[in-house]
VOGU-3710 file (C-alpha; in Angstrom, 3 decimals, decimal comma):
1> mllatalsvl> 66,458/191,670/141,296  68,798/194,313/140,834  71,511/193,346/143,756  71,066/189,351/141,861  71,994/190,549/137,940  75,021/193,246/140,146  76,618/190,178/142,394  76,000/187,810/138,411  78,320/190,592/136,533  80,756/190,065/139,598
11> lagcggggsa> 81,478/186,982/139,785  82,094/186,503/135,980  84,317/189,172/135,797  86,358/187,673/138,220  86,538/184,002/137,171  83,719/183,090/139,281  81,459/180,569/139,000  82,548/176,630/138,964  80,586/175,597/135,529  84,115/176,683/133,888
21> rpkaaadapr> 86,539/174,298/132,305  90,098/175,037/131,891  91,886/175,530/128,283  93,462/172,267/127,386  97,167/173,453/125,961  97,317/173,246/121,936  100,359/171,139/122,478  99,418/168,407/124,487  99,768/165,431/122,636  96,712/163,279/122,063
31> adapaprkvv> 96,254/159,947/123,547  95,206/157,901/120,573  97,899/158,812/118,587  100,075/155,693/116,966  103,852/155,887/118,645  105,800/155,288/115,791  107,638/152,115/114,994  110,632/150,208/112,996  109,034/149,025/109,404  112,214/147,531/107,563
41> ivvdgkrtet> 111,347/147,823/103,755  112,682/145,724/100,708  112,578/147,601/97,249  114,383/144,992/94,864  116,196/143,292/97,163  118,163/146,398/99,006  116,717/147,222/102,670  116,312/149,641/104,383  114,781/151,103/107,744  111,956/153,379/108,456
51> matgttvrqv> 110,351/154,703/111,560  106,261/155,098/110,567  102,948/155,376/112,572  100,923/154,839/109,465  98,577/151,549/109,682  97,940/149,963/105,878  101,675/149,817/103,484  100,312/152,908/101,708  100,628/154,771/104,390  104,131/153,589/105,404
61> lgeagitlgr> 105,228/153,697/101,966  104,008/157,797/101,822  105,746/158,569/105,418  108,952/156,760/103,594  108,697/159,350/100,653  108,478/155,810/97,546  106,197/156,208/95,191  105,165/152,817/93,308  105,272/152,275/89,976  102,230/151,395/87,547
71> ydlvkpavde> 103,154/147,390/87,835  105,147/147,022/91,146  104,423/144,282/93,293  103,549/145,323/96,798  103,284/142,746/99,410  101,442/142,973/101,693  98,927/144,126/99,318  99,552/148,552/99,627  96,089/148,607/101,916  96,384/145,614/103,859
81> pagelvkilr> 97,622/146,362/107,208  101,474/146,963/107,719  103,610/144,569/109,432  107,164/145,073/110,490  108,650/144,027/106,813  107,418/145,732/103,269  109,087/144,218/100,203  108,446/145,783/96,307  109,588/144,065/93,457  109,823/146,892/90,642
91> llsapktlvv> 107,867/146,156/87,034  108,954/147,787/83,460  105,467/145,775/82,490  102,386/143,598/82,975  102,879/140,093/84,594  102,052/137,118/81,865  101,843/133,614/82,502  103,067/130,871/80,614  101,748/127,011/80,963  105,395/125,216/80,290
101> kvpprtirkk> 105,525/120,938/79,836  107,584/120,036/82,708  109,462/116,709/81,442  108,960/113,614/83,123  112,425/111,997/84,247  113,424/108,431/83,120  114,366/105,895/85,489  116,031/102,490/84,019  115,862/99,096/85,930  118,156/96,362/84,447
111> sasvppwdek> 116,618/93,208/83,599  117,838/90,155/82,306  114,594/88,973/79,860  115,241/92,252/78,218  117,460/91,846/75,185  121,237/92,797/75,488  120,926/96,914/74,890  117,320/97,072/74,040  114,538/98,576/76,709  111,584/97,872/77,361
121> vlrpgrpgik> 108,913/100,582/79,042  106,928/99,784/81,775  105,466/102,737/82,232  105,216/105,126/80,392  106,181/108,494/81,395  103,480/111,761/81,731  105,369/115,646/81,616  103,525/117,678/84,023  102,909/120,802/83,656  104,396/124,634/85,672
131> ivtwayvrrp> 102,314/127,899/85,720  105,109/130,100/85,561  104,213/133,963/85,535  107,172/136,563/84,534  107,665/140,333/83,707  110,128/142,525/82,780  112,487/143,742/85,191  115,899/146,704/84,763  118,644/145,166/86,032  122,880/145,532/85,426
141> agkggklkpv> 123,778/143,552/82,404  127,702/143,182/81,063  130,487/144,100/83,044  129,995/147,575/82,788  126,664/147,301/84,619  124,501/149,351/82,463  120,730/148,836/83,190  118,809/146,863/80,570  114,794/145,363/80,441  115,581/141,625/81,274
151> kkvitqrirr> 112,786/138,641/81,641  112,914/137,640/85,357  110,222/134,406/86,789  107,994/136,205/89,814  106,107/133,208/90,862  105,926/129,285/89,806  103,607/126,602/90,814  102,779/122,866/89,736  99,472/122,293/88,369  100,343/118,974/87,188
161> kpvtrvlavg> 102,954/116,565/88,193  105,500/114,371/86,034  104,942/110,698/86,426  108,054/109,396/85,816  109,075/107,580/82,661  110,590/103,413/84,195  112,221/101,302/81,444  113,778/97,812/82,063  117,582/97,703/80,390  118,891/94,366/78,824
171> pesagtgaaa> 122,154/94,055/79,874  125,435/96,035/78,106  127,618/93,028/77,552  126,443/89,456/75,719  128,088/86,688/74,221  127,463/85,971/70,275  129,443/82,859/70,068  132,090/82,898/67,402  131,797/86,230/66,406  132,458/87,222/69,574
181> rlnwrglanc> 136,338/86,024/69,103  137,003/88,249/65,412  139,412/91,294/65,076  136,641/93,974/65,784  139,060/96,326/66,623  140,842/95,952/63,450  137,561/96,589/61,324  137,035/99,708/63,231  140,602/101,110/63,181  139,491/100,157/58,810
191> esnnnpkavn> 136,360/101,489/58,523  136,459/104,454/60,963  139,758/104,897/62,414  138,334/104,165/66,083  135,994/107,042/66,119  132,404/105,936/67,272  131,164/109,346/66,406  132,328/108,837/62,599  129,450/109,931/59,594  129,851/109,398/56,324
201> pagyyglyqf> 127,314/111,656/54,409  127,215/108,652/52,030  124,787/107,389/55,208  127,239/105,181/57,266  127,421/105,797/60,511  129,785/104,517/63,726  132,868/102,709/64,376  131,284/100,021/62,016  130,141/102,191/59,391  126,158/101,182/59,578
211> smaswasagg> 123,756/102,012/57,068  120,701/102,731/59,142  118,922/99,466/57,247  122,002/97,328/58,582  121,525/99,184/62,011  118,209/98,487/62,658  117,928/95,333/61,177  120,582/94,207/64,470  118,531/95,860/66,558  119,954/98,975/66,867
221> tgkpsdasaa> 117,152/102,429/67,436  118,333/105,929/66,655  121,564/107,136/64,783  124,283/104,345/64,743  127,110/107,253/65,311  124,717/108,163/68,941  125,303/104,391/70,900  128,365/104,290/72,698  131,431/102,302/71,245  130,362/98,606/73,325
231> eqtyraqvly> 126,810/98,818/71,534  128,150/99,196/68,067  130,218/96,328/68,706  127,469/94,259/70,215  125,540/94,909/67,262  128,014/94,325/64,545  128,579/91,090/65,953  124,628/90,660/66,089  124,768/91,519/62,286  127,748/89,122/61,280
241> nkvngrwqgq> 125,487/86,154/62,639  122,887/87,076/61,358  123,851/87,017/57,724  125,829/84,100/59,110  129,647/84,904/58,518  128,813/86,733/55,016  130,886/89,943/56,123  131,353/90,545/52,502  128,173/92,200/51,615  128,596/94,638/54,774
251> wpncgkylfg> 132,759/95,161/54,658  133,514/94,153/51,620  136,706/96,409/51,985  137,589/96,273/55,695  136,039/92,972/56,665  139,236/90,339/55,651  141,128/92,921/59,182  138,398/90,643/61,487  140,650/87,918/60,296  144,123/89,781/61,104
//
């Protein structure tokens, strides 16, 4: 018994015994450690590259020494797996959402069945709806490049598409009988100095100084001074025919130039 015990002590002191395992070196690399990889980080459009081992966006940004602000937008989100690209938009405020109307387009189709210079609605338009998200960001302003808060649209999406408005439009010229052969340029020169945008504070508009009532009686819409010169001439000729050539009630001072 004493001999067996002494033999065991002797073997232990000499490093004997097949069950002992050598201690691993302290600086040996772990087999499961991820290898560094290149990640591109774009902050407010400015691109940088970094080598990172983190698996999430948060870890990658931490390795790159990038601190996020309270309202900053990050894509992918901070707790999602990090790929090869991370985008950050610095915000000074929480994003806000607006509902914006999108005006419809208007298509005009020529039609011989519509009176000259008139329009007929074939299909009424309908505005669309757009959802816009915006926030304040800090951007250079002015020549000095001084930073100041400005509004920036972050996202926008169409909730409802606009419906195009369709109009049938009559010809932009038409015969008005004998009235077309009169000297309308002479009348316009006397009434407005040939200025289709002329406005008299007394309530007269355009080349021929229509009143709103006389313009409407000739089929005009809106203000005469907003219509083209050609339409104003056409409406003046319609008005002349409508009153059976009694021009004195419409142009008492300048009407004589129609016959010059």
